[in-house]
C-alpha positions in Angstrom: 3.6 6.8 -33.2 0.3 7.0 -31.4 -3.1 7.2 -33.0 -3.8 10.6 -31.5 -0.7 12.0 -33.3 -1.9 10.3 -36.5 -5.1 12.3 -36.4 -3.2 15.5 -36.7 -2.4 14.9 -40.4 -5.2 12.4 -41.3 -7.9 13.8 -43.6 -6.4 17.3 -43.9 -9.6 18.7 -45.4 -13.2 17.4 -45.6 -13.8 16.3 -49.2 -16.0 18.6 -51.3 -16.7 16.3 -54.2 -15.2 14.0 -56.8 -14.2 14.3 -60.5 -16.7 11.9 -62.0 -20.5 12.6 -62.1 -22.4 15.1 -59.9 -24.0 15.4 -56.5 -27.7 15.9 -56.7 -29.5 18.8 -55.1 -31.2 16.7 -52.4 -28.0 14.9 -51.4 -26.1 18.2 -51.6 -28.6 19.8 -49.2 -28.4 16.9 -46.8 -24.6 17.1 -46.8 -24.7 20.8 -46.1 -26.7 20.0 -42.9 -24.1 17.3 -42.1 -21.4 19.9 -42.5 -23.2 22.3 -40.1 -23.5 19.6 -37.5 -19.8 18.8 -37.8 -18.8 22.5 -37.5 -20.9 22.7 -34.3 -19.2 19.6 -32.9 -22.3 17.4 -33.2 -20.5 14.4 -34.6 -23.1 11.9 -33.6 -25.9 13.9 -35.2 -23.7 14.2 -38.4 -23.1 10.4 -38.4 -26.8 9.7 -37.9 -27.7 11.9 -40.9 -25.0 10.2 -43.0 -26.5 6.8 -42.1 -29.8 7.9 -43.4 -28.2 9.0 -46.6 -26.5 5.7 -47.0 -29.9 4.0 -47.2 -30.9 6.1 -50.2 -30.2 5.2 -53.8 -27.0 7.2 -54.4 -25.0 7.5 -57.6 -21.3 6.4 -57.2 -20.0 10.0 -56.7 -22.6 10.6 -54.0 -21.9 7.4 -52.2 -18.1 8.0 -52.4 -18.6 11.4 -50.8 -20.9 10.1 -48.1 -18.5 7.3 -47.2 -15.4 9.5 -47.1 -17.2 12.0 -44.9 -18.2 9.2 -42.6 -14.6 8.0 -42.5 -13.5 11.5 -41.4 -16.0 11.5 -38.5 -15.3 8.0 -37.4 -11.5 8.6 -37.4 -12.1 11.8 -35.4 -13.8 9.6 -32.8 -10.9 7.1 -32.9 -13.2 4.4 -34.4 -10.5 3.4 -36.8 -11.7 0.1 -38.0 -15.1 1.6 -39.0 -13.3 4.4 -40.7 -11.2 1.9 -42.7 -14.4 0.2 -43.8 -15.9 3.5 -44.9 -12.8 4.5 -46.9 -12.8 1.1 -48.6 -16.5 1.6 -49.5 -15.6 5.0 -51.0 -12.9 3.4 -53.1 -15.1 0.5 -54.2 -17.5 2.9 -55.9 -15.0 3.4 -58.6 -16.0 7.1 -58.8 -12.8 8.5 -57.4 -10.1 9.7 -59.8 -7.0 11.9 -59.8 -6.2 13.9 -56.7 -9.3 12.7 -54.8 -8.4 9.0 -55.4 -4.9 9.7 -54.3 -6.1 11.4 -51.1 -8.3 8.5 -50.2 -5.5 6.0 -50.8 -3.2 8.0 -48.6 -5.8 8.3 -45.8 -6.6 4.6 -45.9 -3.0 3.5 -46.2 -2.1 5.5 -43.1 -5.1 4.2 -41.1 -4.2 0.6 -42.0 -0.7 1.1 -40.7 -2.0 2.7 -37.6 -4.0 -0.4 -37.0 -1.1 -2.7 -37.5 -2.4 -4.0 -40.8 1.0 -3.4 -42.4 0.7 -5.6 -45.5 -2.5 -3.9 -46.7 -1.3 -0.4 -45.8 2.0 -0.7 -47.5 0.4 -2.1 -50.7 -1.9 0.9 -50.8 0.8 3.5 -50.1 3.1 1.9 -52.6 0.4 2.2 -55.3 -0.2 5.8 -54.1 3.5 6.6 -54.5 3.7 4.9 -57.9 0.9 7.2 -59.1 2.8 10.3 -58.1 2.0 10.6 -54.4 4.3 13.1 -52.7 6.2 11.8 -49.8 6.1 13.8 -46.5 8.3 13.5 -43.4 5.5 12.1 -41.2 4.7 9.5 -43.8 8.3 8.4 -43.9 7.9 7.5 -40.2 4.9 5.3 -40.9 6.2 3.5 -43.9 9.8 3.0 -42.8 8.8 1.4 -39.5 6.2 -0.7 -41.2 8.9 -2.0 -43.6 11.2 -2.7 -40.7 8.5 -4.5 -38.6 7.8 -6.7 -41.6 11.4 -7.6 -42.3 11.6 -5.5 -45.4 14.9 -4.0 -44.3 16.3 -3.1 -47.7 13.2 -1.1 -48.5 13.2 0.6 -45.1 16.9 1.6 -45.6 16.2 3.0 -49.1 13.3 5.0 -47.9 15.3 6.4 -45.0 18.2 7.3 -47.3 15.8 9.2 -49.5 14.2 11.0 -46.6 17.6 12.0 -45.1 18.5 13.5 -48.4 15.2 15.3 -49.1 13.9 16.5 -45.7 15.2 18.1 -42.6 16.5 14.9 -40.8 14.7 13.5 -37.9 16.4 11.9 -34.9 14.4 8.7 -35.2 15.4 8.3 -38.8 19.0 8.3 -37.8 18.3 5.8 -35.1 16.5 3.3 -37.4 19.0 3.8 -40.2 21.9 3.1 -37.9 20.2 0.0 -36.5 19.8 -1.2 -40.1 23.5 -0.7 -40.8 24.3 -2.6 -37.6 22.0 -5.5 -38.4 23.7 -5.7 -41.8 27.1 -5.8 -40.1 28.0 -2.4 -41.5 29.1 -1.0 -38.1 31.6 1.5 -39.6 28.8 3.1 -41.6 26.6 3.2 -38.5 29.3 5.0 -36.6 29.7 7.6 -39.4 26.0 8.2 -39.6 25.6 8.4 -35.8 28.4 10.9 -35.6 26.6 13.0 -38.2 23.4 12.6 -36.2 25.0 13.8 -33.0 26.2 16.9 -34.7 22.5 17.7 -35.1 21.1 16.2 -31.9 23.9 16.3 -29.3 21.4 15.9 -26.5 20.0 12.6 -27.6 21.1 9.9 -25.2 19.8 7.1 -27.4 22.1 8.2 -30.2 25.1 8.1 -27.9 24.2 4.7 -26.6 23.8 3.4 -30.2 27.1 5.0 -31.2 28.9 3.2 -28.3 27.3 -0.1 -29.3 28.6 0.3 -32.9 32.0 1.2 -31.7 32.1 -1.9 -29.5 31.1 -4.0 -32.4 34.2 -2.6 -34.2 36.3 -3.6 -31.2 36.9 0.0 -30.2 36.2 0.0 -26.5 38.2 3.2 -25.9 36.0 5.1 -28.3 32.8 3.5 -26.9 33.9 4.5 -23.4 34.6 8.1 -24.5 31.2 8.3 -26.2 29.4 7.2 -23.0 31.4 9.5 -20.8 30.5 12.5 -23.0 26.9 11.6 -22.8 27.0 10.9 -19.1 28.8 14.2 -18.5 25.8 15.9 -20.1 23.3 14.1 -17.9 21.9 12.1 -20.8 22.4 8.6 -19.4 20.7 6.7 -16.6 22.1 4.8 -13.7 21.9 1.5 -15.6 24.3 2.9 -18.2 27.0 3.2 -15.5 27.2 -0.6 -15.4 28.4 -0.6 -19.0 30.7 2.3 -18.4 32.2 0.4 -15.4 32.8 -2.7 -17.5 34.4 -0.6 -20.3 36.8 1.0 -17.8 37.9 -2.6 -17.0 38.1 -3.5 -20.6 40.5 -0.6 -21.3 42.7 -1.4 -18.3 41.3 1.0 -15.8 39.2 -1.3 -13.5 39.6 1.0 -10.4 37.9 3.9 -12.1 35.0 1.6 -13.1 34.7 0.3 -9.5 34.8 3.8 -8.1 32.1 5.0 -10.5 29.8 2.1 -9.9 30.3 2.1 -6.1 29.3 5.8 -6.0 26.1 5.1 -7.9 25.2 2.2 -5.6 26.0 4.2 -2.5 23.8 7.1 -3.8 20.8 4.8 -4.2 20.4 5.7 -7.9 21.0 2.1 -8.8 19.5 -0.8 -6.9 21.9 -2.4 -4.5 21.7 -5.8 -6.0 24.1 -8.6 -5.2 25.4 -8.8 -8.8 26.0 -5.1 -8.8 28.2 -5.3 -5.7 29.8 -8.4 -7.1 30.8 -6.4 -10.2 32.3 -3.8 -7.9 34.3 -6.5 -6.2 35.5 -8.0 -9.5 36.7 -4.6 -10.7 38.5 -3.9 -7.4 40.1 -7.4 -7.5 41.3 -6.7 -11.0 42.8 -3.4 -9.7 44.5 -5.4 -6.9 42.5 -3.5 -4.3 41.9 -6.7 -2.4 40.5 -5.4 0.9 38.0 -3.1 -0.8 37.1 -6.1 -3.1 36.5 -8.3 0.0 34.1 -5.7 1.4 32.3 -5.5 -1.9 32.0 -9.3 -2.1 30.7 -9.4 1.4 28.0 -6.9 0.5 27.1 -9.0 -2.6 26.9 -12.2 -0.4 24.5 -10.4 1.9 22.2 -9.7 -1.0 21.8 -13.3 -2.2 20.6 -16.6 -0.8 23.2 -18.8 -2.5 26.9 -19.0 -1.9 28.4 -17.8 -5.2 29.8 -14.6 -3.7 31.0 -16.3 -0.6 33.0 -18.6 -2.9 34.5 -15.6 -4.7 35.4 -14.0 -1.3 37.0 -17.2 -0.2 39.1 -17.4 -3.3 40.4 -13.9 -2.7 41.1 -14.6 1.0 43.2 -17.5 -0.1 45.2 -15.2 -2.3 45.9 -12.9 0.7 46.9 -15.9 3.0 44.0 -15.5 5.4 43.4 -19.2 5.8 40.9 -18.9 8.6 38.8 -16.3 6.8 39.0 -18.4 3.6 37.8 -21.5 5.4 34.8 -19.6 6.9 33.8 -18.1 3.5 34.2 -21.4 1.6 32.4 -23.4 4.1 29.5 -20.9 4.0 29.5 -21.1 0.2 29.1 -24.8 0.3 26.5 -24.6 3.0 24.4 -22.0 1.1 24.9 -23.8 -2.2 26.8 -23.0 -5.4 26.3 -24.1 -9.0 27.0 -27.8 -9.6 30.0 -27.0 -11.7 31.5 -24.8 -9.0 31.1 -27.3 -6.1 34.4 -29.2 -6.8 36.3 -25.9 -6.8 34.7 -24.8 -3.6 35.6 -28.1 -1.9 39.1 -28.1 -3.3 39.8 -24.6 -2.1 38.4 -25.4 1.3 40.8 -28.3 1.5 43.7 -26.0 0.7 42.5 -23.6 3.5 42.3 -26.4 6.0 45.7 -27.9 5.0 47.4 -24.6 5.4 46.1 -24.5 9.0 47.5 -28.0 9.6 44.1 -29.6 9.8 45.2 -32.7 7.8 42.3 -35.0 8.4 39.6 -32.5 7.4 41.7 -31.4 4.4 42.2 -35.0 3.3 38.4 -35.5 3.3 37.9 -32.5 1.0 40.6 -33.6 -1.4 39.2 -37.1 -1.5 35.9 -35.7 -2.6 37.3 -34.1 -5.7 40.1 -36.5 -6.6 38.1 -37.8 -9.6 37.3 -34.4 -11.0 38.6 -33.9 -14.5 40.2 -30.5 -13.8 41.0 -30.5 -10.1 41.6 -34.2 -9.6 45.4 -34.0 -10.4 45.9 -31.2 -7.9 43.8 -32.9 -5.2 45.9 -36.1 -5.6 49.1 -34.1 -5.2 47.8 -32.7 -2.0 46.9 -36.1 -0.8 50.4 -37.3 -1.5 51.8 -34.4 0.4 49.5 -34.9 3.3 50.4 -38.6 3.5 
């Protein structure tokens, strides 16, 4: 929550006095002039007059009133640290009691949280609540997120549970409470809460995403896919979400649908045409046994990268189709452009297979010799060497 929003409920009314002692006539007259300047929007004039007042010999009540009025003006100018100092000075007078004391605690606690001084702010607001401070919905936002930021997750959860029971629920409360359930490994409770939240806020894409994540944690990919498709059908998701949807289609045994969806997004330009995106399309099409379409996708992926990883994948698939010459070209290109160290033996071995299938024995033998000591592919390479003689 931004500071400018914070000012909407900070210092709801300019203080008129305190409960202990009195404001003298001269100070009262000076404060009346300050009030006139404030009403006219002359904040700097008002602050200057208050600074003069601060230099006088004031009783505790007068000083508390002057400092709290300064704090109001400073906060209105977004001079928050100075406003914090002024409120602390008002509290330090010891003149504030009852509702006025509680109001200053509330103002100062919120300002401290707005400035990221969570420990001080929470301590003050906890004292305020212990003395009967009445919780409000905006205050729940401040305190709950401060608890969460500081690892006090049980307290954040308890506060959110209280708020959800007492106030008209807010969407962000559901999001944070569900996140707390998930972090605690209580994904089933997160799912139940998010389904309740979506009954109230069906147009919240973030809630649909979180619901899908919780369903996946429960190993329910079909439910997660259904949630994302509902949200996508309402236009609530972005192009990046289609990547997850595509993968989920594959996970539930429908890779072709995932590939078609992702390919359409890439062709439209809504999602960047990155190598890995086209590589995923290729993998999904390969899973769907749409080999020619997969080869096209792998070729587009290879065009978008400087290394040979997608050339290797294309070469593997060409071997499956029996296109020995095409496999040779793709695998040779993969090795020339470079693949990960762990993948080099495989690329060399497969290139040997492609060469052997074309009757190019000497070249194939060289490739198999290079990998005969590999822990995984060595036995296969040695069999080929025996076969080639």
